[in-house]
CHARMM internal coordinates of N, CA and C (Angstrom, degrees):
IC EDIT
DIST 1 N 1 CA 1.4518
DIST 1 CA 1 C 1.5253
ANGL 1 N 1 CA 1 C 109.24
DIST 1 C 2 N 1.3014
ANGL 1 CA 1 C 2 N 116.25
DIHE 1 N 1 CA 1 C 2 N 139.05
DIST 2 N 2 CA 1.4614
ANGL 1 C 2 N 2 CA 120.41
DIHE 1 CA 1 C 2 N 2 CA 177.55
DIST 2 CA 2 C 1.5305
ANGL 2 N 2 CA 2 C 109.75
DIHE 1 C 2 N 2 CA 2 C -83.26
DIST 2 C 3 N 1.3319
ANGL 2 CA 2 C 3 N 115.97
DIHE 2 N 2 CA 2 C 3 N 165.05
DIST 3 N 3 CA 1.4624
ANGL 2 C 3 N 3 CA 120.21
DIHE 2 CA 2 C 3 N 3 CA 177.17
DIST 3 CA 3 C 1.5201
ANGL 3 N 3 CA 3 C 111.20
DIHE 2 C 3 N 3 CA 3 C -58.01
DIST 3 C 4 N 1.3351
ANGL 3 CA 3 C 4 N 117.00
DIHE 3 N 3 CA 3 C 4 N -40.62
DIST 4 N 4 CA 1.4697
ANGL 3 C 4 N 4 CA 120.43
DIHE 3 CA 3 C 4 N 4 CA 179.63
DIST 4 CA 4 C 1.5254
ANGL 4 N 4 CA 4 C 111.23
DIHE 3 C 4 N 4 CA 4 C -61.33
DIST 4 C 5 N 1.3302
ANGL 4 CA 4 C 5 N 117.57
DIHE 4 N 4 CA 4 C 5 N -40.05
DIST 5 N 5 CA 1.4689
ANGL 4 C 5 N 5 CA 120.79
DIHE 4 CA 4 C 5 N 5 CA 177.88
DIST 5 CA 5 C 1.5287
ANGL 5 N 5 CA 5 C 110.95
DIHE 4 C 5 N 5 CA 5 C -65.59
DIST 5 C 6 N 1.3260
ANGL 5 CA 5 C 6 N 116.03
DIHE 5 N 5 CA 5 C 6 N -41.59
DIST 6 N 6 CA 1.4642
ANGL 5 C 6 N 6 CA 119.54
DIHE 5 CA 5 C 6 N 6 CA 179.81
DIST 6 CA 6 C 1.5236
ANGL 6 N 6 CA 6 C 111.61
DIHE 5 C 6 N 6 CA 6 C -65.30
DIST 6 C 7 N 1.3171
ANGL 6 CA 6 C 7 N 117.04
DIHE 6 N 6 CA 6 C 7 N -41.73
DIST 7 N 7 CA 1.4679
ANGL 6 C 7 N 7 CA 120.96
DIHE 6 CA 6 C 7 N 7 CA 178.47
DIST 7 CA 7 C 1.5233
ANGL 7 N 7 CA 7 C 110.51
DIHE 6 C 7 N 7 CA 7 C -63.85
DIST 7 C 8 N 1.3201
ANGL 7 CA 7 C 8 N 116.15
DIHE 7 N 7 CA 7 C 8 N -44.32
DIST 8 N 8 CA 1.4642
ANGL 7 C 8 N 8 CA 120.45
DIHE 7 CA 7 C 8 N 8 CA 178.87
DIST 8 CA 8 C 1.5255
ANGL 8 N 8 CA 8 C 110.53
DIHE 7 C 8 N 8 CA 8 C -61.50
DIST 8 C 9 N 1.3285
ANGL 8 CA 8 C 9 N 116.74
DIHE 8 N 8 CA 8 C 9 N -44.86
DIST 9 N 9 CA 1.4615
ANGL 8 C 9 N 9 CA 120.40
DIHE 8 CA 8 C 9 N 9 CA -179.55
DIST 9 CA 9 C 1.5341
ANGL 9 N 9 CA 9 C 110.83
DIHE 8 C 9 N 9 CA 9 C -64.40
DIST 9 C 10 N 1.3294
ANGL 9 CA 9 C 10 N 116.97
DIHE 9 N 9 CA 9 C 10 N -41.83
DIST 10 N 10 CA 1.4638
ANGL 9 C 10 N 10 CA 121.14
DIHE 9 CA 9 C 10 N 10 CA 178.49
DIST 10 CA 10 C 1.5259
ANGL 10 N 10 CA 10 C 110.48
DIHE 9 C 10 N 10 CA 10 C -58.05
DIST 10 C 11 N 1.3245
ANGL 10 CA 10 C 11 N 116.39
DIHE 10 N 10 CA 10 C 11 N -51.11
DIST 11 N 11 CA 1.4649
ANGL 10 C 11 N 11 CA 120.88
DIHE 10 CA 10 C 11 N 11 CA -178.49
DIST 11 CA 11 C 1.5210
ANGL 11 N 11 CA 11 C 111.92
DIHE 10 C 11 N 11 CA 11 C -64.42
DIST 11 C 12 N 1.3221
ANGL 11 CA 11 C 12 N 116.70
DIHE 11 N 11 CA 11 C 12 N -40.78
DIST 12 N 12 CA 1.4618
ANGL 11 C 12 N 12 CA 120.79
DIHE 11 CA 11 C 12 N 12 CA -179.51
DIST 12 CA 12 C 1.5216
ANGL 12 N 12 CA 12 C 111.10
DIHE 11 C 12 N 12 CA 12 C -65.12
DIST 12 C 13 N 1.3356
ANGL 12 CA 12 C 13 N 116.92
DIHE 12 N 12 CA 12 C 13 N -47.27
DIST 13 N 13 CA 1.4629
ANGL 12 C 13 N 13 CA 120.00
DIHE 12 CA 12 C 13 N 13 CA -179.35
DIST 13 CA 13 C 1.5321
ANGL 13 N 13 CA 13 C 111.18
DIHE 12 C 13 N 13 CA 13 C -64.78
DIST 13 C 14 N 1.3231
ANGL 13 CA 13 C 14 N 117.20
DIHE 13 N 13 CA 13 C 14 N -39.67
DIST 14 N 14 CA 1.4650
ANGL 13 C 14 N 14 CA 119.91
DIHE 13 CA 13 C 14 N 14 CA 178.46
DIST 14 CA 14 C 1.5234
ANGL 14 N 14 CA 14 C 110.39
DIHE 13 C 14 N 14 CA 14 C -62.75
DIST 14 C 15 N 1.3226
ANGL 14 CA 14 C 15 N 116.88
DIHE 14 N 14 CA 14 C 15 N -42.41
DIST 15 N 15 CA 1.4667
ANGL 14 C 15 N 15 CA 120.64
DIHE 14 CA 14 C 15 N 15 CA 179.43
DIST 15 CA 15 C 1.5250
ANGL 15 N 15 CA 15 C 111.35
DIHE 14 C 15 N 15 CA 15 C -64.11
DIST 15 C 16 N 1.3267
ANGL 15 CA 15 C 16 N 116.90
DIHE 15 N 15 CA 15 C 16 N -42.10
DIST 16 N 16 CA 1.4702
ANGL 15 C 16 N 16 CA 120.60
DIHE 15 CA 15 C 16 N 16 CA 179.30
DIST 16 CA 16 C 1.5221
ANGL 16 N 16 CA 16 C 110.41
DIHE 15 C 16 N 16 CA 16 C -64.36
DIST 16 C 17 N 1.3265
ANGL 16 CA 16 C 17 N 116.32
DIHE 16 N 16 CA 16 C 17 N -45.30
DIST 17 N 17 CA 1.4700
ANGL 16 C 17 N 17 CA 119.81
DIHE 16 CA 16 C 17 N 17 CA -179.96
DIST 17 CA 17 C 1.5200
ANGL 17 N 17 CA 17 C 111.70
DIHE 16 C 17 N 17 CA 17 C -63.66
DIST 17 C 18 N 1.3320
ANGL 17 CA 17 C 18 N 115.79
DIHE 17 N 17 CA 17 C 18 N -36.43
DIST 18 N 18 CA 1.4667
ANGL 17 C 18 N 18 CA 119.71
DIHE 17 CA 17 C 18 N 18 CA 178.90
DIST 18 CA 18 C 1.5203
ANGL 18 N 18 CA 18 C 110.78
DIHE 17 C 18 N 18 CA 18 C -69.73
DIST 18 C 19 N 1.3113
ANGL 18 CA 18 C 19 N 116.84
DIHE 18 N 18 CA 18 C 19 N -47.71
DIST 19 N 19 CA 1.4686
ANGL 18 C 19 N 19 CA 120.75
DIHE 18 CA 18 C 19 N 19 CA -174.06
DIST 19 CA 19 C 1.5309
ANGL 19 N 19 CA 19 C 112.11
DIHE 18 C 19 N 19 CA 19 C -78.48
DIST 19 C 20 N 1.3275
ANGL 19 CA 19 C 20 N 116.27
DIHE 19 N 19 CA 19 C 20 N -57.38
DIST 20 N 20 CA 1.4697
ANGL 19 C 20 N 20 CA 120.26
DIHE 19 CA 19 C 20 N 20 CA -176.27
DIST 20 CA 20 C 1.5255
ANGL 20 N 20 CA 20 C 112.33
DIHE 19 C 20 N 20 CA 20 C -77.08
DIST 20 C 21 N 1.3266
ANGL 20 CA 20 C 21 N 115.28
DIHE 20 N 20 CA 20 C 21 N -36.93
DIST 21 N 21 CA 1.4562
ANGL 20 C 21 N 21 CA 119.64
DIHE 20 CA 20 C 21 N 21 CA -178.73
DIST 21 CA 21 C 1.5073
ANGL 21 N 21 CA 21 C 113.71
DIHE 20 C 21 N 21 CA 21 C -86.17
DIST 21 C 22 N 1.3343
ANGL 21 CA 21 C 22 N 115.47
DIHE 21 N 21 CA 21 C 22 N -4.85
DIST 22 N 22 CA 1.4612
ANGL 21 C 22 N 22 CA 122.25
DIHE 21 CA 21 C 22 N 22 CA 179.14
DIST 22 CA 22 C 1.5326
ANGL 22 N 22 CA 22 C 111.94
DIHE 21 C 22 N 22 CA 22 C 54.16
DIST 22 C 23 N 1.3445
ANGL 22 CA 22 C 23 N 115.66
DIHE 22 N 22 CA 22 C 23 N 38.79
DIST 23 N 23 CA 1.4529
ANGL 22 C 23 N 23 CA 121.14
DIHE 22 CA 22 C 23 N 23 CA 176.55
DIST 23 CA 23 C 1.5248
ANGL 23 N 23 CA 23 C 109.20
DIHE 22 C 23 N 23 CA 23 C -93.71
DIST 23 C 24 N 1.3184
ANGL 23 CA 23 C 24 N 116.05
DIHE 23 N 23 CA 23 C 24 N 157.44
DIST 24 N 24 CA 1.4580
ANGL 23 C 24 N 24 CA 118.76
DIHE 23 CA 23 C 24 N 24 CA 173.07
DIST 24 CA 24 C 1.5240
ANGL 24 N 24 CA 24 C 107.34
DIHE 23 C 24 N 24 CA 24 C -66.60
DIST 24 C 25 N 1.3287
ANGL 24 CA 24 C 25 N 116.95
DIHE 24 N 24 CA 24 C 25 N 161.14
DIST 25 N 25 CA 1.4625
ANGL 24 C 25 N 25 CA 120.17
DIHE 24 CA 24 C 25 N 25 CA -179.85
DIST 25 CA 25 C 1.5300
ANGL 25 N 25 CA 25 C 110.15
DIHE 24 C 25 N 25 CA 25 C -61.49
DIST 25 C 26 N 1.3151
ANGL 25 CA 25 C 26 N 116.00
DIHE 25 N 25 CA 25 C 26 N -39.63
DIST 26 N 26 CA 1.4603
ANGL 25 C 26 N 26 CA 120.30
DIHE 25 CA 25 C 26 N 26 CA 179.53
DIST 26 CA 26 C 1.5237
ANGL 26 N 26 CA 26 C 110.80
DIHE 25 C 26 N 26 CA 26 C -60.77
DIST 26 C 27 N 1.3245
ANGL 26 CA 26 C 27 N 117.30
DIHE 26 N 26 CA 26 C 27 N -49.71
DIST 27 N 27 CA 1.4679
ANGL 26 C 27 N 27 CA 120.97
DIHE 26 CA 26 C 27 N 27 CA 179.65
DIST 27 CA 27 C 1.5267
ANGL 27 N 27 CA 27 C 111.03
DIHE 26 C 27 N 27 CA 27 C -62.94
DIST 27 C 28 N 1.3153
ANGL 27 CA 27 C 28 N 116.44
DIHE 27 N 27 CA 27 C 28 N -39.25
DIST 28 N 28 CA 1.4626
ANGL 27 C 28 N 28 CA 120.64
DIHE 27 CA 27 C 28 N 28 CA -179.69
DIST 28 CA 28 C 1.5264
ANGL 28 N 28 CA 28 C 111.48
DIHE 27 C 28 N 28 CA 28 C -64.94
DIST 28 C 29 N 1.3260
ANGL 28 CA 28 C 29 N 116.99
DIHE 28 N 28 CA 28 C 29 N -41.92
DIST 29 N 29 CA 1.4621
ANGL 28 C 29 N 29 CA 120.29
DIHE 28 CA 28 C 29 N 29 CA 178.82
DIST 29 CA 29 C 1.5224
ANGL 29 N 29 CA 29 C 111.14
DIHE 28 C 29 N 29 CA 29 C -66.21
DIST 29 C 30 N 1.3273
ANGL 29 CA 29 C 30 N 116.78
DIHE 29 N 29 CA 29 C 30 N -41.68
DIST 30 N 30 CA 1.4577
ANGL 29 C 30 N 30 CA 119.46
DIHE 29 CA 29 C 30 N 30 CA 179.58
DIST 30 CA 30 C 1.5264
ANGL 30 N 30 CA 30 C 111.37
DIHE 29 C 30 N 30 CA 30 C -66.58
DIST 30 C 31 N 1.3268
ANGL 30 CA 30 C 31 N 117.50
DIHE 30 N 30 CA 30 C 31 N -40.34
DIST 31 N 31 CA 1.4620
ANGL 30 C 31 N 31 CA 120.80
DIHE 30 CA 30 C 31 N 31 CA 178.30
DIST 31 CA 31 C 1.5291
ANGL 31 N 31 CA 31 C 110.84
DIHE 30 C 31 N 31 CA 31 C -66.84
DIST 31 C 32 N 1.3104
ANGL 31 CA 31 C 32 N 116.74
DIHE 31 N 31 CA 31 C 32 N -39.77
DIST 32 N 32 CA 1.4595
ANGL 31 C 32 N 32 CA 121.07
DIHE 31 CA 31 C 32 N 32 CA 177.94
DIST 32 CA 32 C 1.5269
ANGL 32 N 32 CA 32 C 110.21
DIHE 31 C 32 N 32 CA 32 C -63.26
DIST 32 C 33 N 1.3179
ANGL 32 CA 32 C 33 N 116.67
DIHE 32 N 32 CA 32 C 33 N -41.83
DIST 33 N 33 CA 1.4584
ANGL 32 C 33 N 33 CA 121.38
DIHE 32 CA 32 C 33 N 33 CA 178.49
DIST 33 CA 33 C 1.5339
ANGL 33 N 33 CA 33 C 110.44
DIHE 32 C 33 N 33 CA 33 C -62.12
DIST 33 C 34 N 1.3190
ANGL 33 CA 33 C 34 N 116.76
DIHE 33 N 33 CA 33 C 34 N -46.31
DIST 34 N 34 CA 1.4643
ANGL 33 C 34 N 34 CA 120.65
DIHE 33 CA 33 C 34 N 34 CA -179.78
DIST 34 CA 34 C 1.5267
ANGL 34 N 34 CA 34 C 110.71
DIHE 33 C 34 N 34 CA 34 C -61.68
DIST 34 C 35 N 1.3191
ANGL 34 CA 34 C 35 N 116.57
DIHE 34 N 34 CA 34 C 35 N -41.51
DIST 35 N 35 CA 1.4599
ANGL 34 C 35 N 35 CA 121.50
DIHE 34 CA 34 C 35 N 35 CA 178.81
DIST 35 CA 35 C 1.5290
ANGL 35 N 35 CA 35 C 110.49
DIHE 34 C 35 N 35 CA 35 C -63.23
DIST 35 C 36 N 1.3064
ANGL 35 CA 35 C 36 N 116.20
DIHE 35 N 35 CA 35 C 36 N -42.85
DIST 36 N 36 CA 1.4604
ANGL 35 C 36 N 36 CA 121.27
DIHE 35 CA 35 C 36 N 36 CA -179.81
DIST 36 CA 36 C 1.5263
ANGL 36 N 36 CA 36 C 111.20
DIHE 35 C 36 N 36 CA 36 C -66.25
DIST 36 C 37 N 1.3370
ANGL 36 CA 36 C 37 N 117.05
DIHE 36 N 36 CA 36 C 37 N -40.05
DIST 37 N 37 CA 1.4724
ANGL 36 C 37 N 37 CA 119.92
DIHE 36 CA 36 C 37 N 37 CA 177.03
DIST 37 CA 37 C 1.5177
ANGL 37 N 37 CA 37 C 110.54
DIHE 36 C 37 N 37 CA 37 C -59.41
DIST 37 C 38 N 1.3288
ANGL 37 CA 37 C 38 N 116.98
DIHE 37 N 37 CA 37 C 38 N -41.11
DIST 38 N 38 CA 1.4601
ANGL 37 C 38 N 38 CA 121.19
DIHE 37 CA 37 C 38 N 38 CA 178.29
DIST 38 CA 38 C 1.5238
ANGL 38 N 38 CA 38 C 110.57
DIHE 37 C 38 N 38 CA 38 C -65.17
DIST 38 C 39 N 1.3245
ANGL 38 CA 38 C 39 N 115.98
DIHE 38 N 38 CA 38 C 39 N -40.49
DIST 39 N 39 CA 1.4659
ANGL 38 C 39 N 39 CA 120.98
DIHE 38 CA 38 C 39 N 39 CA -178.35
DIST 39 CA 39 C 1.5214
ANGL 39 N 39 CA 39 C 111.60
DIHE 38 C 39 N 39 CA 39 C -64.06
DIST 39 C 40 N 1.3204
ANGL 39 CA 39 C 40 N 117.44
DIHE 39 N 39 CA 39 C 40 N -48.47
DIST 40 N 40 CA 1.4648
ANGL 39 C 40 N 40 CA 119.58
DIHE 39 CA 39 C 40 N 40 CA -175.80
DIST 40 CA 40 C 1.5180
ANGL 40 N 40 CA 40 C 111.95
DIHE 39 C 40 N 40 CA 40 C -78.65
DIST 40 C 41 N 1.3180
ANGL 40 CA 40 C 41 N 117.25
DIHE 40 N 40 CA 40 C 41 N -30.88
DIST 41 N 41 CA 1.4534
ANGL 40 C 41 N 41 CA 121.60
DIHE 40 CA 40 C 41 N 41 CA 173.69
DIST 41 CA 41 C 1.5067
ANGL 41 N 41 CA 41 C 115.93
DIHE 40 C 41 N 41 CA 41 C 55.83
DIST 41 C 42 N 1.3253
ANGL 41 CA 41 C 42 N 114.49
DIHE 41 N 41 CA 41 C 42 N -129.98
DIST 42 N 42 CA 1.4612
ANGL 41 C 42 N 42 CA 121.60
DIHE 41 CA 41 C 42 N 42 CA -174.36
DIST 42 CA 42 C 1.5206
ANGL 42 N 42 CA 42 C 110.46
DIHE 41 C 42 N 42 CA 42 C -128.33
DIST 42 C 43 N 1.3101
ANGL 42 CA 42 C 43 N 114.75
DIHE 42 N 42 CA 42 C 43 N 157.52
DIST 43 N 43 CA 1.4609
ANGL 42 C 43 N 43 CA 120.34
DIHE 42 CA 42 C 43 N 43 CA 176.47
DIST 43 CA 43 C 1.5281
ANGL 43 N 43 CA 43 C 108.21
DIHE 42 C 43 N 43 CA 43 C -76.90
DIST 43 C 44 N 1.3347
ANGL 43 CA 43 C 44 N 118.22
DIHE 43 N 43 CA 43 C 44 N 165.87
DIST 44 N 44 CA 1.4694
ANGL 43 C 44 N 44 CA 119.93
DIHE 43 CA 43 C 44 N 44 CA 177.67
DIST 44 CA 44 C 1.5350
ANGL 44 N 44 CA 44 C 113.31
DIHE 43 C 44 N 44 CA 44 C -56.21
DIST 44 C 45 N 1.3212
ANGL 44 CA 44 C 45 N 117.39
DIHE 44 N 44 CA 44 C 45 N -26.16
DIST 45 N 45 CA 1.4691
ANGL 44 C 45 N 45 CA 120.41
DIHE 44 CA 44 C 45 N 45 CA 178.91
DIST 45 CA 45 C 1.5257
ANGL 45 N 45 CA 45 C 112.12
DIHE 44 C 45 N 45 CA 45 C -78.74
DIST 45 C 46 N 1.3360
ANGL 45 CA 45 C 46 N 117.43
DIHE 45 N 45 CA 45 C 46 N -6.26
DIST 46 N 46 CA 1.4631
ANGL 45 C 46 N 46 CA 121.28
DIHE 45 CA 45 C 46 N 46 CA 179.13
DIST 46 CA 46 C 1.5093
ANGL 46 N 46 CA 46 C 114.57
DIHE 45 C 46 N 46 CA 46 C 96.30
DIST 46 C 47 N 1.3412
ANGL 46 CA 46 C 47 N 117.53
DIHE 46 N 46 CA 46 C 47 N -4.02
DIST 47 N 47 CA 1.4670
ANGL 46 C 47 N 47 CA 120.23
DIHE 46 CA 46 C 47 N 47 CA 179.07
DIST 47 CA 47 C 1.5201
ANGL 47 N 47 CA 47 C 109.67
DIHE 46 C 47 N 47 CA 47 C -78.37
DIST 47 C 48 N 1.3235
ANGL 47 CA 47 C 48 N 115.72
DIHE 47 N 47 CA 47 C 48 N 140.70
DIST 48 N 48 CA 1.4648
ANGL 47 C 48 N 48 CA 120.43
DIHE 47 CA 47 C 48 N 48 CA 177.59
DIST 48 CA 48 C 1.5242
ANGL 48 N 48 CA 48 C 109.93
DIHE 47 C 48 N 48 CA 48 C -68.02
DIST 48 C 49 N 1.3042
ANGL 48 CA 48 C 49 N 116.17
DIHE 48 N 48 CA 48 C 49 N 141.34
DIST 49 N 49 CA 1.4567
ANGL 48 C 49 N 49 CA 120.87
DIHE 48 CA 48 C 49 N 49 CA 175.92
DIST 49 CA 49 C 1.5240
ANGL 49 N 49 CA 49 C 108.06
DIHE 48 C 49 N 49 CA 49 C -77.48
DIST 49 C 50 N 1.3166
ANGL 49 CA 49 C 50 N 116.82
DIHE 49 N 49 CA 49 C 50 N 133.55
DIST 50 N 50 CA 1.4602
ANGL 49 C 50 N 50 CA 121.51
DIHE 49 CA 49 C 50 N 50 CA -179.35
DIST 50 CA 50 C 1.5250
ANGL 50 N 50 CA 50 C 108.88
DIHE 49 C 50 N 50 CA 50 C -88.82
DIST 50 C 51 N 1.3240
ANGL 50 CA 50 C 51 N 116.04
DIHE 50 N 50 CA 50 C 51 N 125.64
DIST 51 N 51 CA 1.4555
ANGL 50 C 51 N 51 CA 120.28
DIHE 50 CA 50 C 51 N 51 CA 178.44
DIST 51 CA 51 C 1.5258
ANGL 51 N 51 CA 51 C 109.35
DIHE 50 C 51 N 51 CA 51 C -75.36
DIST 51 C 52 N 1.3290
ANGL 51 CA 51 C 52 N 116.42
DIHE 51 N 51 CA 51 C 52 N 155.60
DIST 52 N 52 CA 1.4709
ANGL 51 C 52 N 52 CA 120.36
DIHE 51 CA 51 C 52 N 52 CA -179.32
DIST 52 CA 52 C 1.5270
ANGL 52 N 52 CA 52 C 112.32
DIHE 51 C 52 N 52 CA 52 C -56.08
DIST 52 C 53 N 1.3146
ANGL 52 CA 52 C 53 N 115.44
DIHE 52 N 52 CA 52 C 53 N 147.64
DIST 53 N 53 CA 1.4637
ANGL 52 C 53 N 53 CA 121.41
DIHE 52 CA 52 C 53 N 53 CA -177.29
DIST 53 CA 53 C 1.5259
ANGL 53 N 53 CA 53 C 111.67
DIHE 52 C 53 N 53 CA 53 C -59.24
DIST 53 C 54 N 1.3247
ANGL 53 CA 53 C 54 N 118.82
DIHE 53 N 53 CA 53 C 54 N -31.46
DIST 54 N 54 CA 1.4698
ANGL 53 C 54 N 54 CA 120.71
DIHE 53 CA 53 C 54 N 54 CA 179.60
DIST 54 CA 54 C 1.5225
ANGL 54 N 54 CA 54 C 110.88
DIHE 53 C 54 N 54 CA 54 C -61.53
DIST 54 C 55 N 1.3254
ANGL 54 CA 54 C 55 N 117.07
DIHE 54 N 54 CA 54 C 55 N -40.02
DIST 55 N 55 CA 1.4623
ANGL 54 C 55 N 55 CA 120.79
DIHE 54 CA 54 C 55 N 55 CA 179.43
DIST 55 CA 55 C 1.5189
ANGL 55 N 55 CA 55 C 109.69
DIHE 54 C 55 N 55 CA 55 C -71.04
DIST 55 C 56 N 1.3277
ANGL 55 CA 55 C 56 N 116.94
DIHE 55 N 55 CA 55 C 56 N -44.69
DIST 56 N 56 CA 1.4609
ANGL 55 C 56 N 56 CA 120.02
DIHE 55 CA 55 C 56 N 56 CA 179.53
DIST 56 CA 56 C 1.5164
ANGL 56 N 56 CA 56 C 111.17
DIHE 55 C 56 N 56 CA 56 C -61.65
DIST 56 C 57 N 1.3242
ANGL 56 CA 56 C 57 N 118.48
DIHE 56 N 56 CA 56 C 57 N -35.34
DIST 57 N 57 CA 1.4627
ANGL 56 C 57 N 57 CA 122.37
DIHE 56 CA 56 C 57 N 57 CA 178.82
DIST 57 CA 57 C 1.5297
ANGL 57 N 57 CA 57 C 110.20
DIHE 56 C 57 N 57 CA 57 C -65.84
DIST 57 C 58 N 1.3309
ANGL 57 CA 57 C 58 N 117.59
DIHE 57 N 57 CA 57 C 58 N -45.27
DIST 58 N 58 CA 1.4673
ANGL 57 C 58 N 58 CA 121.30
DIHE 57 CA 57 C 58 N 58 CA 179.01
DIST 58 CA 58 C 1.5162
ANGL 58 N 58 CA 58 C 110.19
DIHE 57 C 58 N 58 CA 58 C -60.20
DIST 58 C 59 N 1.3290
ANGL 58 CA 58 C 59 N 116.54
DIHE 58 N 58 CA 58 C 59 N -45.92
DIST 59 N 59 CA 1.4585
ANGL 58 C 59 N 59 CA 120.36
DIHE 58 CA 58 C 59 N 59 CA -178.25
DIST 59 CA 59 C 1.5243
ANGL 59 N 59 CA 59 C 110.53
DIHE 58 C 59 N 59 CA 59 C -66.14
DIST 59 C 60 N 1.3256
ANGL 59 CA 59 C 60 N 117.93
DIHE 59 N 59 CA 59 C 60 N -40.34
DIST 60 N 60 CA 1.4640
ANGL 59 C 60 N 60 CA 120.88
DIHE 59 CA 59 C 60 N 60 CA 177.59
DIST 60 CA 60 C 1.5239
ANGL 60 N 60 CA 60 C 110.91
DIHE 59 C 60 N 60 CA 60 C -61.11
DIST 60 C 61 N 1.3138
ANGL 60 CA 60 C 61 N 116.85
DIHE 60 N 60 CA 60 C 61 N -44.83
DIST 61 N 61 CA 1.4631
ANGL 60 C 61 N 61 CA 120.84
DIHE 60 CA 60 C 61 N 61 CA 178.59
DIST 61 CA 61 C 1.5226
ANGL 61 N 61 CA 61 C 110.57
DIHE 60 C 61 N 61 CA 61 C -63.61
DIST 61 C 62 N 1.3265
ANGL 61 CA 61 C 62 N 116.47
DIHE 61 N 61 CA 61 C 62 N -39.31
DIST 62 N 62 CA 1.4586
ANGL 61 C 62 N 62 CA 121.36
DIHE 61 CA 61 C 62 N 62 CA 178.70
DIST 62 CA 62 C 1.5211
ANGL 62 N 62 CA 62 C 110.76
DIHE 61 C 62 N 62 CA 62 C -62.91
DIST 62 C 63 N 1.3147
ANGL 62 CA 62 C 63 N 116.19
DIHE 62 N 62 CA 62 C 63 N -46.48
DIST 63 N 63 CA 1.4800
ANGL 62 C 63 N 63 CA 120.31
DIHE 62 CA 62 C 63 N 63 CA 179.77
DIST 63 CA 63 C 1.5218
ANGL 63 N 63 CA 63 C 109.77
DIHE 62 C 63 N 63 CA 63 C -63.74
DIST 63 C 64 N 1.3170
ANGL 63 CA 63 C 64 N 117.93
DIHE 63 N 63 CA 63 C 64 N -43.64
DIST 64 N 64 CA 1.4665
ANGL 63 C 64 N 64 CA 120.34
DIHE 63 CA 63 C 64 N 64 CA 179.85
DIST 64 CA 64 C 1.5219
ANGL 64 N 64 CA 64 C 111.38
DIHE 63 C 64 N 64 CA 64 C -61.78
DIST 64 C 65 N 1.3192
ANGL 64 CA 64 C 65 N 118.20
DIHE 64 N 64 CA 64 C 65 N -40.58
DIST 65 N 65 CA 1.4699
ANGL 64 C 65 N 65 CA 121.09
DIHE 64 CA 64 C 65 N 65 CA 177.61
DIST 65 CA 65 C 1.5229
ANGL 65 N 65 CA 65 C 110.30
DIHE 64 C 65 N 65 CA 65 C -62.64
DIST 65 C 66 N 1.3291
ANGL 65 CA 65 C 66 N 115.57
DIHE 65 N 65 CA 65 C 66 N -41.35
DIST 66 N 66 CA 1.4663
ANGL 65 C 66 N 66 CA 119.91
DIHE 65 CA 65 C 66 N 66 CA -179.71
DIST 66 CA 66 C 1.5274
ANGL 66 N 66 CA 66 C 110.91
DIHE 65 C 66 N 66 CA 66 C -65.20
DIST 66 C 67 N 1.3175
ANGL 66 CA 66 C 67 N 117.23
DIHE 66 N 66 CA 66 C 67 N -39.12
DIST 67 N 67 CA 1.4621
ANGL 66 C 67 N 67 CA 120.90
DIHE 66 CA 66 C 67 N 67 CA -179.27
DIST 67 CA 67 C 1.5236
ANGL 67 N 67 CA 67 C 112.01
DIHE 66 C 67 N 67 CA 67 C -70.08
DIST 67 C 68 N 1.3232
ANGL 67 CA 67 C 68 N 117.36
DIHE 67 N 67 CA 67 C 68 N -25.35
DIST 68 N 68 CA 1.4607
ANGL 67 C 68 N 68 CA 121.04
DIHE 67 CA 67 C 68 N 68 CA -179.44
DIST 68 CA 68 C 1.5257
ANGL 68 N 68 CA 68 C 112.31
DIHE 67 C 68 N 68 CA 68 C -75.28
DIST 68 C 69 N 1.3038
ANGL 68 CA 68 C 69 N 117.15
DIHE 68 N 68 CA 68 C 69 N -17.12
DIST 69 N 69 CA 1.4695
ANGL 68 C 69 N 69 CA 120.69
DIHE 68 CA 68 C 69 N 69 CA -178.15
DIST 69 CA 69 C 1.4909
ANGL 69 N 69 CA 69 C 112.02
DIHE 68 C 69 N 69 CA 69 C -66.49
END
COOR INIT
IC SEED 1 N 1 CA 1 C
IC BUILD
């Protein structure tokens, strides 16, 4: 999967979880991230696949907002 596909999937899953699952945006983004981490998993050498920086930035901002509450 390319970075563009991963970003699109992240945003799409977060939107579905927020709208259909009636989750907060924060919960939806975190759940989407967890799902994506499971999907991409690890390389054959055992190294974790690094998600695109755009996704990591969104999740970091989401976590920081949650911690500020």
